[in-house]
C-alpha positions as CSV (number, residue, x, y, z in Angstrom):
1,M,0.0,0.0,0.0
2,P,1.5,3.4,-1.0
3,T,2.4,5.9,1.8
4,K,-0.1,8.7,2.5
5,P,1.8,11.5,0.6
6,I,2.2,9.2,-2.5
7,S,-1.4,8.2,-2.2
8,I,-2.5,11.8,-2.3
9,V,-0.4,12.5,-5.4
10,I,-1.8,9.4,-7.1
11,I,-5.4,10.3,-6.4
12,L,-4.9,13.9,-7.6
13,A,-3.0,12.8,-10.8
14,W,-5.6,10.1,-11.4
15,L,-8.5,12.4,-11.0
16,T,-7.1,15.0,-13.4
17,T,-6.1,12.3,-15.9
18,M,-9.4,10.3,-15.7
19,G,-11.5,13.5,-15.7
20,W,-9.7,14.7,-18.8
21,L,-10.0,11.3,-20.4
22,V,-13.7,11.0,-19.6
23,K,-14.4,14.5,-20.9
24,R,-12.6,13.8,-24.1
25,E,-13.9,10.2,-24.8
26,Y,-17.5,10.8,-23.8
27,Y,-17.7,14.4,-24.8
28,Y,-16.7,13.5,-28.4
29,Y,-18.2,9.9,-28.7
30,W,-21.3,9.6,-26.6
31,N,-23.2,13.1,-26.8
32,A,-26.9,12.7,-27.5
33,S,-28.4,14.1,-30.7
34,P,-31.7,13.8,-32.5
35,I,-30.7,12.7,-36.0
36,P,-33.7,11.7,-38.2
37,P,-31.7,9.5,-40.7
38,V,-30.4,7.3,-37.9
39,V,-33.7,6.9,-36.1
40,A,-35.4,6.0,-39.4
41,D,-32.7,3.3,-40.0
42,L,-33.1,1.8,-36.5
43,A,-36.6,0.4,-37.2
44,D,-35.0,-1.6,-40.1
45,E,-32.7,-3.5,-37.7
46,V,-34.1,-7.1,-37.5
47,A,-30.9,-8.9,-36.5
48,P,-27.8,-7.9,-34.6
49,E,-25.2,-6.1,-36.7
50,R,-21.6,-6.1,-35.6
51,H,-18.8,-3.9,-36.9
52,S,-15.1,-3.5,-36.1
53,W,-13.1,-0.3,-36.1
54,T,-9.5,0.7,-35.7
55,I,-8.7,3.8,-33.6
56,Y,-5.9,6.1,-34.7
57,R,-4.5,8.8,-32.4
58,N,-2.5,11.6,-34.0
59,G,-1.9,9.3,-37.0
60,D,-0.8,6.2,-35.0
61,K,-2.8,3.1,-34.2
62,A,-4.1,3.4,-30.6
63,G,-6.7,0.7,-30.1
64,M,-9.7,-1.2,-31.4
65,C,-13.4,-0.7,-31.2
66,T,-16.5,-2.9,-31.9
67,T,-20.1,-1.7,-32.2
68,V,-23.2,-3.8,-32.2
69,V,-26.8,-2.8,-32.8
70,S,-29.3,-5.4,-31.6
71,P,-33.1,-5.5,-31.5
72,L,-34.4,-6.6,-28.1
73,G,-38.1,-6.9,-28.9
74,D,-41.0,-4.8,-27.7
75,G,-39.7,-1.8,-29.6
76,L,-36.4,-1.7,-27.8
77,Y,-32.9,-1.8,-29.3
78,Q,-29.4,-2.1,-27.7
79,L,-26.5,0.0,-28.9
80,E,-23.2,-1.4,-27.7
81,S,-19.7,0.0,-28.1
82,T,-16.6,-1.7,-26.8
83,I,-13.1,-0.1,-26.8
84,R,-10.2,-2.5,-26.3
85,D,-6.4,-2.1,-25.8
86,L,-6.5,1.7,-26.0
87,K,-3.3,3.5,-24.9
88,L,-3.3,7.2,-24.2
89,P,-0.2,9.1,-23.1
90,V,-1.3,12.2,-21.1
91,A,1.6,14.5,-20.1
92,L,3.6,12.4,-17.7
93,V,0.9,9.9,-17.3
94,T,0.0,6.9,-19.5
95,V,-3.5,5.5,-19.4
96,Q,-4.2,2.1,-20.8
97,I,-7.8,0.9,-21.3
98,P,-7.9,-2.9,-21.7
99,Y,-11.7,-2.5,-22.2
100,L,-14.5,0.0,-22.0
101,R,-18.0,-1.2,-22.8
102,T,-21.0,1.0,-23.1
103,Q,-24.5,-0.4,-23.6
104,K,-27.5,1.9,-24.2
105,N,-31.1,0.5,-24.5
106,V,-33.3,2.8,-26.6
107,N,-36.8,2.8,-27.9
108,R,-37.9,3.2,-31.6
109,L,-37.4,6.9,-31.4
110,G,-33.8,6.5,-30.3
111,E,-34.6,7.8,-26.8
112,L,-32.4,6.5,-24.0
113,Q,-34.1,4.1,-21.6
114,T,-31.2,2.5,-19.6
115,A,-27.4,2.7,-19.7
116,D,-24.6,0.4,-18.5
117,V,-20.9,1.3,-18.6
118,E,-18.1,-1.0,-17.5
119,G,-14.4,-0.6,-17.9
120,R,-10.9,-1.2,-16.6
121,F,-8.2,1.5,-16.6
122,V,-4.5,1.2,-15.8
123,M,-2.7,4.5,-15.0
124,M,1.1,4.6,-14.9
125,A,3.0,7.6,-13.5
126,L,6.2,8.3,-11.5
127,G,7.1,4.6,-11.6
128,L,3.8,3.6,-10.0
129,Q,0.8,1.8,-11.4
130,L,-2.8,2.1,-10.4
131,E,-5.6,-0.1,-11.8
132,M,-9.2,0.9,-11.5
133,K,-12.4,-0.9,-12.5
134,I,-15.7,1.0,-12.8
135,H,-19.3,0.0,-13.4
136,L,-21.9,2.7,-13.9
137,Y,-25.5,2.0,-14.5
138,G,-28.6,4.0,-14.7
139,T,-32.2,4.4,-15.8
140,V,-34.2,7.2,-17.3
141,V,-37.2,8.1,-15.0
142,G,-39.3,10.8,-16.4
143,D,-37.0,13.7,-17.2
144,E,-34.1,12.4,-15.0
145,F,-31.3,10.0,-15.4
146,R,-30.9,8.1,-12.1
147,S,-27.6,6.3,-11.8
148,E,-25.0,4.7,-9.4
149,A,-21.5,3.5,-9.8
150,D,-19.1,0.9,-8.3
151,F,-15.4,1.5,-8.1
152,D,-12.7,-1.1,-7.4
153,T,-9.1,0.0,-6.9
154,A,-6.0,-0.7,-4.7
155,F,-7.5,1.9,-2.3
156,G,-10.6,-0.3,-1.9
157,K,-14.1,-0.6,-3.2
158,S,-16.8,2.1,-3.2
159,H,-20.4,2.3,-4.1
160,I,-21.7,5.7,-5.1
161,Q,-25.3,6.8,-5.4
162,L,-25.4,9.8,-7.8
163,A,-27.8,12.6,-7.7
164,P,-30.4,12.5,-10.5
165,T,-29.3,14.3,-13.7
166,E,-31.7,16.3,-15.8
167,M,-32.3,14.8,-19.2
168,R,-31.8,17.8,-21.4
169,T,-32.2,15.5,-24.4
170,K,-33.4,11.9,-24.4
171,T,-31.9,10.9,-27.6
172,A,-29.1,8.3,-27.2
173,F,-27.5,8.7,-30.7
174,S,-24.3,10.7,-31.1
175,P,-22.6,11.8,-34.2
176,L,-19.3,11.8,-32.3
177,Q,-19.3,8.1,-31.4
178,P,-18.8,5.3,-33.9
179,M,-22.0,5.4,-35.9
180,H,-23.4,2.6,-38.0
181,K,-25.3,4.4,-40.8
182,Y,-26.6,7.7,-42.1
183,P,-28.9,6.4,-44.8
184,G,-30.3,8.6,-47.5
185,I,-28.4,11.8,-46.7
186,R,-28.1,14.5,-49.5
187,S,-25.8,17.3,-50.2
188,G,-26.8,20.5,-48.3
189,Q,-28.9,18.7,-45.8
190,S,-28.4,19.9,-42.2
191,W,-29.8,19.3,-38.7
192,K,-29.2,20.5,-35.2
193,V,-27.3,18.3,-32.7
194,S,-27.5,18.6,-28.9
195,N,-24.0,18.5,-27.4
196,F,-25.0,17.3,-23.9
197,D,-24.4,13.7,-22.9
198,V,-26.0,12.6,-19.6
199,I,-23.7,9.5,-19.4
200,D,-20.6,11.8,-19.6
201,F,-22.0,14.0,-16.9
202,A,-22.8,11.0,-14.6
203,L,-19.3,9.5,-15.2
204,T,-17.6,12.8,-14.4
205,S,-19.7,13.2,-11.3
206,A,-18.8,9.6,-10.2
207,F,-15.1,10.2,-10.6
208,Q,-15.3,13.5,-8.7
209,Q,-17.2,11.9,-5.8
210,F,-15.0,8.8,-5.6
211,A,-11.8,10.8,-5.6
212,Q,-13.3,13.2,-2.9
213,D,-14.2,10.2,-0.8
214,M,-10.6,8.8,-1.1
215,L,-9.1,12.1,0.0
216,K,-11.6,12.4,2.9
217,K,-10.4,9.0,4.1
218,A,-6.8,10.2,3.8
219,G,-7.8,13.2,5.9
220,T,-6.7,15.8,3.3
221,G,-9.9,17.8,2.8
222,K,-11.5,18.7,-0.4
223,L,-10.4,18.5,-4.0
224,P,-9.0,21.6,-5.5
225,I,-11.3,21.3,-8.6
226,N,-14.8,20.3,-9.3
227,L,-15.1,18.6,-12.7
228,A,-18.9,18.3,-12.6
229,N,-19.5,21.9,-11.7
230,N,-17.0,23.1,-14.3
231,Q,-18.9,21.5,-17.2
232,K,-20.2,24.1,-19.5
233,A,-23.8,24.4,-20.5
234,P,-24.5,22.3,-23.6
235,E,-24.3,23.9,-27.0
236,E,-25.9,22.9,-30.2
237,L,-23.8,21.6,-33.1
238,L,-24.9,22.0,-36.7
239,A,-24.5,18.9,-38.9
240,V,-24.0,19.7,-42.5
241,V,-23.7,17.4,-45.5
242,L,-21.0,18.9,-47.8
243,S,-21.2,18.9,-51.6
244,D,-17.6,17.7,-51.8
245,R,-16.6,14.1,-51.5
246,E,-13.4,12.4,-50.3
247,N,-11.9,9.0,-51.0
248,V,-11.7,6.5,-48.1
249,Q,-9.3,3.6,-48.6
250,L,-10.5,0.3,-47.3
251,R,-8.6,-3.0,-47.4
252,N,-9.8,-4.0,-50.9
253,K,-11.4,-0.9,-52.4
254,T,-11.5,2.9,-52.5
255,V,-14.9,4.6,-51.8
256,S,-15.8,8.1,-52.7
257,C,-17.6,9.2,-49.6
258,Q,-20.1,11.9,-48.6
259,I,-18.9,14.1,-45.8
260,I,-20.9,15.3,-42.8
261,E,-19.4,18.1,-40.8
262,F,-20.4,18.7,-37.2
263,R,-19.8,22.3,-36.3
264,G,-19.7,24.2,-33.1
265,K,-17.4,27.2,-32.8
266,S,-15.2,25.1,-35.1
267,V,-15.5,21.8,-37.0
268,L,-15.5,19.2,-34.2
269,A,-15.9,16.1,-36.2
270,K,-16.5,14.6,-39.6
271,S,-18.2,11.4,-40.8
272,F,-17.4,9.8,-44.1
273,V,-20.4,7.9,-45.5
274,D,-20.7,5.4,-48.4
275,P,-23.5,6.9,-50.6
276,A,-24.4,3.4,-51.9
277,T,-25.1,1.8,-48.5
278,G,-25.3,4.7,-46.0
279,K,-22.6,3.1,-43.9
280,V,-20.1,5.3,-42.0
281,L,-16.7,4.2,-43.1
282,K,-14.6,6.7,-41.2
283,Q,-14.9,9.3,-38.5
284,E,-12.6,12.1,-37.5
285,V,-12.7,13.8,-34.2
286,G,-10.7,16.8,-33.0
287,G,-10.3,18.6,-29.7
288,Y,-8.2,19.1,-26.6
289,G,-5.1,19.2,-28.9
290,E,-5.9,15.7,-30.1
291,S,-6.8,14.0,-33.4
292,L,-8.7,10.7,-33.3
293,I,-9.8,8.7,-36.3
294,L,-12.0,5.6,-36.3
295,Q,-12.0,3.6,-39.5
296,R,-14.2,0.7,-40.3
297,D,-12.2,-2.6,-40.8
C-alpha cells in the first residue's frame, strides 16, 4: 500500500487524468443528438449487426473498437460500443484501457431508456501503477437519469449513489461516437445536434465523488477542482452534408464518400459515408489538442 503522501499524489493525478479522459472520450463519442436519418434506420434492424473499427490517435494506431446494434423486442434496441487495448499518453501519465464497454437501450425513437458502462483502466506515472475498475448503470425516469457507480481500486471498493441528472435531451445517438449508418443523406442537408451527454455527466460526477471520498479517508480535505460543476452548458452543433466528396481507402477498395461536418465554434468532427449503403466508413474527431480517427475494418 503506498504511503499517505504518495497516495494523495496518485489520487490527484488520477482524478485529473481520468477526468480529462472521460471528458474527451465521452464528450466526443457519446453526446446525445436527434438525428432523423439514424432513427429511421433503427426500425429496419431485425438482427444484430456487428462492426469493427481501428482507432488512430494523431496518426498512430491506438486501439480497437467494436459496435453492435441489436433488436431486443417490444420496440427496444441495444446500442453497444466496446473499446479495447487503447493506450493514451497524457503528459507524464500513460492511461491504458484494456476494455471500456457501453450499452444503451433505446426505444424506436432512439430515446435512452437505460445505460450500462463498464471498464478497466490502468494508470502509470512516477514509476507507480494504479488499476481501476468502474461500473456505472442508470435508468431514465421521467426527465431524470438516475444512476449509481461501483469502483474497485487498490485503495478499496466504493459504491456511489449519484444525484439525478436532468435529461436535457433523451436521444441516445451521437454523431461523435462510432455510428453505423446515415442512410439517404443528401448534399446541403443539415440538422441540429444537442451537445449534452447525460452519461458523460454521470461519469464525471462519479469520478469526482470517488476521488473526494478517497481524499476524505486520507484526511486531506476537499479536492481543488470540481469537474462536474465546471462542465459548460450544452451547446448545439450543426450537422451539414457537404457537396464535396473524399476518398476513403478500405482494405480491398476505395470509396468516394459523402462528408458530414459537425460544427460548433469550429468543426469538431467529420463522418465519411458510403453513398451506396449509407454506412459510415470513417470518423474524424478533434479537440483538446488531439486528433482521433476511427476507420471501419
